[in-house]
FIROGU-570342 format. One record per residue (C-alpha): residue number from 1; chain; x, y, z. Coordinates in pm, whole numbers, plus 50000, padded with zeros to 5 digits. Layout:
     k   c       x       y       z
   NUM   A       X       Y       Z
...
# end
This chain:
     k   c       x       y       z
     1   A   50005   49996   50000
     2   A   50262   50270   50079
     3   A   50426   50145   49772
     4   A   50154   50254   49540
     5   A   50130   50568   49747
     6   A   50508   50644   49651
     7   A   50426   50561   49346
     8   A   50103   50779   49281
     9   A   50294   51087   49427
    10   A   50569   51013   49172
    11   A   50320   51022   48882
    12   A   50177   51345   49006
    13   A   50498   51494   49045
    14   A   50600   51430   48688
    15   A   50233   51523   48601
    16   A   50258   51867   48759
    17   A   50456   52043   48494
    18   A   50213   51917   48203
    19   A   49946   52114   48362
    20   A   50081   52468   48305
    21   A   50195   52381   47962
    22   A   49838   52266   47862
    23   A   49726   52599   47994
    24   A   49975   52814   47776
    25   A   49898   52584   47493
    26   A   49519   52675   47555
    27   A   49523   53030   47639
    28   A   49807   53120   47324
    29   A   49611   52910   47056
    30   A   49209   53064   47168
    31   A   49392   53407   47136
    32   A   49552   53314   46809
    33   A   49217   53200   46679
    34   A   49027   53520   46798
    35   A   49263   53727   46648
    36   A   49249   53563   46316
    37   A   48891   53587   46330
    38   A   48873   53938   46452
    39   A   49070   54025   46167
    40   A   48838   53837   45932
    41   A   48561   54028   46054
    42   A   48692   54354   46013
    43   A   48827   54321   45655
    44   A   48497   54157   45567
    45   A   48289   54481   45657
    46   A   48527   54712   45581
    47   A   48630   54602   45246
    48   A   48489   54329   45084
    49   A   48103   54454   45203
    50   A   48233   54789   44990
    51   A   48411   54646   44707
    52   A   48012   54528   44588
    53   A   47911   54886   44551
    54   A   48085   55085   44308
    55   A   48454   55186   44263
    56   A   48372   55547   44386
    57   A   48174   55419   44734
    58   A   48465   55183   44777
    59   A   48770   55432   44749
    60   A   48617   55653   44987
    61   A   48509   55388   45236
    62   A   48856   55237   45180
    63   A   49030   55570   45236
    64   A   48865   55661   45554
    65   A   48901   55279   45673
    66   A   49282   55345   45600
    67   A   49326   55686   45767
    68   A   49150   55571   46095
    69   A   49259   55267   46136
    70   A   49654   55350   46080
    71   A   49589   55631   46308
    72   A   49449   55402   46583
    73   A   49694   55137   46557
    74   A   49968   55377   46541
    75   A   49824   55563   46852
    76   A   49829   55175   47046
    77   A   50197   55097   46939
    78   A   50316   55417   47051
    79   A   50168   55355   47396
    80   A   50337   55021   47396
    81   A   50617   55034   47142
    82   A   50669   54631   47203
    83   A   50331   54591   46995
    84   A   50496   54718   46679
    85   A   50641   54502   46394
    86   A   50590   54161   46370
    87   A   50622   54047   46707
    88   A   50861   53760   46647
    89   A   51198   53942   46729
    90   A   51026   54094   47034
    91   A   50940   53726   47179
    92   A   51297   53603   47076
    93   A   51433   53899   47263
    94   A   51207   53840   47548
    95   A   51320   53447   47525
    96   A   51723   53504   47538
    97   A   51716   53873   47756
    98   A   51401   53866   48005
    99   A   51437   53487   48043
   100   A   51072   53472   47883
   101   A   50872   53747   48095
   102   A   50689   53967   47878
   103   A   50417   54261   48020
   104   A   50070   54125   48005
   105   A   50003   54461   47827
   106   A   50202   54372   47509
   107   A   49938   54076   47457
   108   A   49629   54314   47469
   109   A   49794   54608   47274
   110   A   49909   54380   46988
   111   A   49592   54245   46954
   112   A   49404   54558   46930
   113   A   49679   54726   46701
   114   A   49672   54413   46497
   115   A   49291   54359   46449
   116   A   49254   54720   46367
   117   A   49574   54774   46115
   118   A   49542   54437   45943
   119   A   49167   54427   45924
   120   A   49181   54779   45799
   121   A   49420   54695   45538
   122   A   49779   54697   45606
   123   A   49898   54428   45401
   124   A   50046   54234   45668
   125   A   50001   53877   45843
   126   A   49867   53729   46176
   127   A   50142   53498   46254
   128   A   50419   53704   46410
   129   A   50114   53882   46614
   130   A   49989   53549   46719
   131   A   50364   53411   46827
   132   A   50406   53754   47051
   133   A   50024   53726   47185
   134   A   50057   53389   47263
   135   A   50418   53383   47442
   136   A   50296   53687   47630
   137   A   49967   53531   47769
   138   A   50164   53240   47847
   139   A   50405   53433   48037
   140   A   50093   53587   48235
   141   A   49961   53301   48282
   142   A   50329   53182   48444
   143   A   50331   53472   48653
   144   A   49967   53394   48837
   145   A   50093   53048   48866
   146   A   50368   53164   49112
   147   A   50645   53084   48856
   148   A   50929   53349   48920
   149   A   51027   53557   48621
   150   A   51366   53406   48533
   151   A   51181   53055   48453
   152   A   50938   53186   48209
   153   A   51088   53070   47897
   154   A   50890   52717   47905
   155   A   50593   52950   47874
   156   A   50731   53153   47634
   157   A   50811   52890   47384
   158   A   50454   52700   47466
   159   A   50251   53006   47405
   160   A   50481   53091   47075
   161   A   50398   52725   46923
   162   A   50043   52760   47027
   163   A   49975   53087   46875
   164   A   50172   53010   46517
   165   A   49972   52632   46563
   166   A   49649   52805   46550
   167   A   49752   53068   46362
   168   A   49796   52805   46064
   169   A   49674   52488   46163
   170   A   50006   52368   46105
   171   A   50154   52232   46461
   172   A   50429   52051   46329
   173   A   50584   52369   46143
   174   A   50499   52559   46463
   175   A   50729   52339   46646
   176   A   51024   52336   46378
   177   A   50994   52699   46411
   178   A   51011   52772   46766
   179   A   51309   52529   46794
   180   A   51493   52643   46460
   181   A   51422   53046   46528
   182   A   51335   53168   46895
   183   A   51519   52869   47103
   184   A   51803   52802   46796
   185   A   51842   52447   46925
   186   A   51669   52123   46781
   187   A   51741   51975   47079
   188   A   51627   52216   47332
   189   A   51499   52084   47677
   190   A   51173   52268   47590
   191   A   51111   52065   47321
   192   A   50824   51847   47525
   193   A   50623   52139   47599
   194   A   50658   52294   47264
   195   A   50509   51969   47139
   196   A   50226   51962   47371
   197   A   50126   52323   47311
   198   A   50141   52290   46916
   199   A   49902   51978   46944
   200   A   49671   52194   47172
   201   A   49704   52467   46940
   202   A   49585   52217   46651
   203   A   49295   52109   46860
   204   A   49166   52417   46925
   205   A   49146   52548   46572
   206   A   48979   52210   46481
   207   A   48712   52241   46734
   208   A   48713   52625   46645
   209   A   48716   52669   46289
   210   A   48768   52301   46149
   211   A   49027   52039   46071
   212   A   49061   52157   45699
   213   A   49359   52281   45582
   214   A   49426   52704   45523
   215   A   49458   52627   45134
   216   A   49225   52359   45010
   217   A   49336   52227   44640
   218   A   49209   51925   44455
   219   A   49374   51612   44545
   220   A   49742   51623   44306
   221   A   49877   51347   44123
   222   A   50233   51295   44059
   223   A   50353   51649   43874
   224   A   50572   51575   43569
   225   A   50910   51626   43506
   226   A   50871   51989   43352
   227   A   50770   52086   43685
   228   A   51087   52010   43836
   229   A   51274   52117   43549
   230   A   51122   52469   43613
   231   A   51136   52447   43994
   232   A   51498   52621   44037
   233   A   51376   52890   43860
   234   A   51085   52928   44000
   235   A   51223   52896   44333
   236   A   51495   53127   44263
   237   A   51278   53398   44128
   238   A   51051   53360   44464
   239   A   51375   53371   44696
   240   A   51534   53677   44497
   241   A   51177   53863   44569
   242   A   51178   53732   44952
   243   A   51559   53852   44999
   244   A   51473   54214   44878
   245   A   51134   54219   45074
   246   A   51389   54217   45329
   247   A   51646   54428   45248
   248   A   51325   54714   45113
   249   A   51143   54652   45441
   250   A   51419   54685   45694
   251   A   51573   54989   45475
   252   A   51278   55171   45472
   253   A   51199   55119   45851
   254   A   51553   55272   45899
   255   A   51497   55562   45697
   256   A   51125   55633   45865
   257   A   51258   55583   46204
   258   A   51579   55801   46123
   259   A   51341   56082   46000
   260   A   51084   56069   46269
   261   A   51352   56117   46536
   262   A   51536   56376   46361
   263   A   51227   56566   46279
   264   A   51016   56509   46594
   265   A   50738   56294   46410
   266   A   50544   56128   46651
   267   A   50560   55773   46645
   268   A   50166   55707   46631
   269   A   50181   55889   46286
   270   A   50397   55645   46119
   271   A   50171   55374   45995
   272   A   49957   55637   45871
   273   A   50223   55672   45554
   274   A   50203   55283   45490
   275   A   49847   55296   45501
   276   A   49793   55583   45271
   277   A   50042   55423   45027
   278   A   49878   55080   45052
   279   A   49553   55194   45020
   280   A   49676   55376   44671
   281   A   49818   55081   44557
   282   A   49541   54842   44651
   283   A   49297   55087   44505
   284   A   49460   55094   44179
   285   A   49499   54719   44170
   286   A   49114   54686   44257
   287   A   49003   54927   43953
   288   A   49244   54732   43710
   289   A   49152   54371   43818
   290   A   48857   54357   44076
   291   A   49112   54184   44307
   292   A   49121   54293   44662
   293   A   49463   54073   44747
   294   A   49698   54375   44791
   295   A   49482   54482   45101
   296   A   49536   54289   45439
   297   A   49641   53911   45425
   298   A   49529   53832   45080
   299   A   49454   53493   45118
   300   A   49145   53507   44906
   301   A   49328   53557   44571
   302   A   49619   53334   44726
   303   A   49358   53040   44760
   304   A   49193   53144   44408
   305   A   49545   53104   44205
   306   A   49585   52759   44370
   307   A   49270   52639   44353
   308   A   49162   52706   44008
   309   A   49467   52901   43860
   310   A   49516   53225   43729
   311   A   49678   53440   43446
   312   A   50062   53517   43445
   313   A   49939   53878   43401
   314   A   49739   53906   43654
   315   A   49997   53712   43903
   316   A   50269   53978   43810
   317   A   50012   54280   43860
   318   A   49938   54132   44239
   319   A   50272   54027   44304
   320   A   50420   54413   44231
   321   A   50135   54563   44392
   322   A   50152   54331   44746
   323   A   50537   54359   44768
   324   A   50502   54734   44712
   325   A   50238   54759   44953
   326   A   50382   54532   45239
   327   A   50727   54672   45225
   328   A   50539   55047   45320
   329   A   50351   54857   45562
   330   A   50603   54717   45741
   331   A   50843   54987   45687
   332   A   50598   55274   45838
   333   A   50575   55058   46165
   334   A   50272   54826   46111
   335   A   50191   54593   46352
   336   A   50179   54254   46137
   337   A   50402   53974   46051
   338   A   50572   53874   45746
   339   A   50460   53493   45656
   340   A   50143   53594   45479
   341   A   50268   53868   45246
   342   A   50556   53623   45174
   343   A   50331   53327   45074
   344   A   50193   53534   44851
   345   A   50491   53668   44660
   346   A   50595   53304   44617
   347   A   50278   53184   44498
   348   A   50248   53471   44236
   349   A   50619   53411   44147
   350   A   50552   53060   44107
   351   A   50209   53127   43926
   352   A   50367   53394   43686
   353   A   50662   53154   43594
   354   A   50429   52850   43496
   355   A   50199   53098   43267
   356   A   50490   53225   43090
   357   A   50670   52871   43010
   358   A   50316   52727   42929
   359   A   50367   52886   42585
   360   A   50658   52677   42534
   361   A   50604   52353   42759
   362   A   50289   52174   42796
   363   A   50241   52190   43197
   364   A   49975   52026   43374
   365   A   49717   52185   43659
   366   A   49925   51997   43885
   367   A   50251   52145   43740
   368   A   50133   52497   43803
   369   A   50041   52417   44139
   370   A   50346   52287   44253
   371   A   50533   52559   44115
   372   A   50321   52797   44291
   373   A   50335   52634   44593
   374   A   50739   52579   44562
   375   A   50789   52967   44531
   376   A   50573   53009   44874
   377   A   50836   52766   45019
   378   A   51128   52918   44852
   379   A   51004   53284   44938
   380   A   50959   53208   45291
   381   A   51257   53029   45360
   382   A   51463   53275   45227
   383   A   51336   53558   45439
   384   A   51342   53325   45739
   385   A   51629   53125   45649
   386   A   51478   52845   45835
   387   A   51429   52567   45547
   388   A   51243   52276   45747
   389   A   50960   52544   45872
   390   A   50911   52661   45544
   391   A   50852   52309   45402
   392   A   50645   52172   45672
   393   A   50420   52476   45698
   394   A   50344   52476   45324
   395   A   50290   52091   45355
   396   A   50023   52122   45659
   397   A   49832   52418   45484
   398   A   49779   52194   45198
   399   A   49818   51831   45312
   400   A   49932   51729   44951
   401   A   50226   51457   44990
   402   A   50272   51504   44589
   403   A   50425   51819   44693
   404   A   50692   51723   44906
   405   A   50990   51643   44645
   406   A   50929   51978   44463
   407   A   50905   52180   44825
   408   A   51249   52002   44899
   409   A   51426   52152   44566
   410   A   51269   52485   44621
   411   A   51420   52495   45009
   412   A   51758   52412   44897
   413   A   51750   52680   44621
   414   A   51632   52902   44834
   415   A   51888   52887   45100
   416   A   52174   52904   44873
   417   A   52044   53250   44732
   418   A   51925   53368   45074
   419   A   52245   53311   45242
   420   A   52445   53439   44997
   421   A   52276   53758   44979
   422   A   52136   53810   45334
   423   A   52421   53779   45608
   424   A   52113   53717   45865
   425   A   51742   53639   45839
   426   A   51412   53877   45855
   427   A   51404   53872   46245
   428   A   51754   53910   46326
   429   A   51768   54220   46109
   430   A   51538   54369   46274
   431   A   51699   54291   46631
   432   A   52043   54422   46474
   433   A   51885   54752   46382
   434   A   51741   54773   46686
   435   A   52125   54755   46855
   436   A   52036   54383   47018
   437   A   52338   54155   46926
   438   A   52196   53814   46969
   439   A   52561   53675   47063
   440   A   52550   53857   47355
   441   A   52217   53755   47462
   442   A   52264   53375   47384
   443   A   52475   53212   47691
   444   A   52759   52995   47627
   445   A   52711   52623   47710
   446   A   52971   52557   47972
   447   A   53206   52736   48274
   448   A   53508   52772   48092
   449   A   53344   52923   47759
   450   A   53176   53176   47977
   451   A   53515   53279   48192
   452   A   53669   53316   47862
   453   A   53396   53515   47696
   454   A   53483   53885   47643
   455   A   53315   54117   47866
   456   A   53183   54306   47575
   457   A   52918   54031   47502
   458   A   52716   54133   47823
   459   A   52829   54513   47842
   460   A   52573   54823   47752
   461   A   52688   54982   47460
   462   A   52435   55257   47492
   463   A   52488   55402   47823
   464   A   52342   55712   47972
   465   A   52627   55957   48026
   466   A   52646   56316   48227
   467   A   52846   56527   48011
   468   A   52685   56862   48175
   469   A   52690   56908   48510
   470   A   52460   57187   48518
   471   A   52170   57175   48771
   472   A   51901   57165   48472
   473   A   52076   56888   48280
   474   A   52118   56672   48605
   475   A   51782   56735   48697
   476   A   51673   56610   48349
   477   A   51871   56334   48398
   478   A   51734   56217   48718
   479   A   51373   56235   48584
   480   A   51422   56030   48259
   481   A   51631   55780   48431
   482   A   51579   55543   48685
   483   A   51950   55448   48714
   484   A   52174   55456   49041
   485   A   52493   55527   48903
   486   A   52646   55752   48575
   487   A   52940   55740   48433
   488   A   53066   56130   48378
   489   A   53254   56287   48099
   490   A   53437   56557   48115
   491   A   53588   56723   47780
   492   A   53520   56381   47634
   493   A   53703   56166   47866
   494   A   53612   55961   48173
   495   A   53602   56187   48509
   496   A   53432   55914   48722
   497   A   53088   55802   48870
   498   A   52785   55999   48978
   499   A   52539   55856   49201
   500   A   52195   55908   49192
   501   A   52193   55991   49593
   502   A   52460   56217   49568
   503   A   52288   56402   49249
   504   A   51975   56475   49409
   505   A   52168   56593   49762
   506   A   52366   56806   49533
   507   A   52039   56941   49351
   508   A   51896   56978   49674
   509   A   52178   57196   49833
   510   A   52261   57374   49497
   511   A   52595   57252   49534
   512   A   52832   57106   49244
   513   A   52815   56704   49309
   514   A   53101   56467   49399
   515   A   53195   56197   49174
   516   A   53308   55861   49285
   517   A   53639   55691   49134
   518   A   53569   55475   48810
   519   A   53682   55120   48783
   520   A   53735   55049   48402
   521   A   53807   54769   48201
   522   A   53841   54699   47841
   523   A   53606   54556   47582
   524   A   53844   54272   47503
   525   A   53901   54212   47862
   526   A   53719   53838   47936
   527   A   53487   53757   48227
   528   A   53761   53596   48424
   529   A   53998   53897   48426
   530   A   53705   54131   48516
   531   A   53532   53943   48831
   532   A   53833   54098   49065
   533   A   53740   54427   48972
   534   A   53379   54401   49045
   535   A   53558   54406   49409
   536   A   53765   54641   49339
   537   A   53446   54910   49240
   538   A   53283   55011   49553
   539   A   52924   54992   49387
   540   A   52978   54699   49156
   541   A   52970   54889   48841
   542   A   53220   54890   48568
   543   A   53287   55129   48277
   544   A   53427   55012   47927
   545   A   53676   55226   47805
   546   A   53902   55232   47520
   547   A   54237   55265   47674
   548   A   54387   55240   48056
   549   A   54444   55550   48246
   550   A   54385   55928   48217
   551   A   54210   56055   47882
   552   A   54000   55742   47822
   553   A   53691   55756   47663
   554   A   53355   55582   47777
   555   A   53240   55315   47515
   556   A   52981   55128   47784
   557   A   52904   54977   48091
   558   A   52873   54666   48269
   559   A   52708   54598   48599
   560   A   52674   54300   48840
   561   A   52316   54252   48715
   562   A   52451   54226   48335
   563   A   52670   53945   48504
   564   A   52411   53771   48716
   565   A   52174   53773   48461
   566   A   52398   53622   48191
   567   A   52518   53358   48440
   568   A   52169   53240   48555
   569   A   52105   53202   48182
   570   A   52406   53016   48131
   571   A   52303   52792   48437
   572   A   51958   52685   48295
   573   A   52127   52611   47956
   574   A   52332   52384   48136
   575   A   52085   52217   48316
   576   A   51871   52139   47990
# end
């Protein structure tokens, strides 16, 4: 009897970690399904219904919708900057930098901004917001369950997988994507939770929307050799479109951010630029073709091209229009993902090529579909540089096994092209543009590697520096920044440290503040050498300088908090 009780206790102890994962998967998938249905509802009433009422009425209504929704979505993003963009870079940053923790407000603002922006016509996708909303809500649930902040990574990964699985009805692709892109380790200790959450996501979307694939195609028989002969061309064209979508989008994003900072343009107004450009392109394409694919997700035209075929000229017009609109929507700060646009680009590339080549080769309907879906996989794979995810997501969205050989060939071609042109994928490019270097966030695997790591890997290279000791300047620093210590620079070189307590006392007494001595190190110094310098520093604060001794210039700072956070991350990785 005692042995039976012990066995039941052991089973219960093993089952307890499963219950939180189930909750993470449930909230993440429910939010993703609600997000998708909300977008479709807004889009239906603001675009599909007006499209049946004549060109003039449609143009006026959609102009008002584009302006109103862009301003409202921009205002929401200005209140919560983490809710801007795709959401996947933010989820990855939270996973590594904040141990998976994300404030609950992120999910609310992302949901609202995404529904309003994408449903209101912004040419973006729902997958990135679904991932971020799922990870944020899972982190919130973990907090309610009493799980401490340094242990939210399991929640982040599970919520992300559930959100993506529900967004595309593609649980296998969701697992592969979270392991490939967010965690960066196919053998991660989080794989069990990711699998379980993705399965729950699939069950939820089956229960609410249905078990049918995202794109319903007729059963495809074996394609002819002509499709495989043309596949490298279709995949190459689609990959190039994906590569330059990444370059143009991130380039425009950088210019818009610089312009906004330089001219004081409020962040809330930025998405309006993308909304107006998207409206102009979308109305022009609708007037010429009667198609709405430039707006929002574009799945109706995409599904039509796959299920019934499409002329190559029409596909070319939709490709160019969607590409320009998506670049502007993302570049101007829209809150939406990039999966849907790139699936659209790739399908139109394959359809265009098939239409042109049909004048010279006898292509069957199956050949055309294979080229279209191969283009989808190639374009998405080129942007993400995660070929396994790209292959799996197309397979799961179509349920057609005959497509797999073509998808694999397209994936091979796309990776060769993408990795030879772009050094990093889209999401890493966003993080680098925002000053986040992944090699400084992902911890080493062992203690020896940790001790040999350069201190610059965990340093902060944009410190708040006091260069003006006037009362007005010091008061502004204290109001705007909550830090306890600040490097002090006089005539361009390091003069010491200023403590918050001393600055407040000096301002109250209207006297010059006194500086503390600063302990310095060089960016190339390894952590093993630098550890003793924290003992020398009375405040646990080191300043990175370009040289030792007098005349040194400040490059960055390192605090004990930075070291401890990196050590905890390394410990978690070792224990996994």
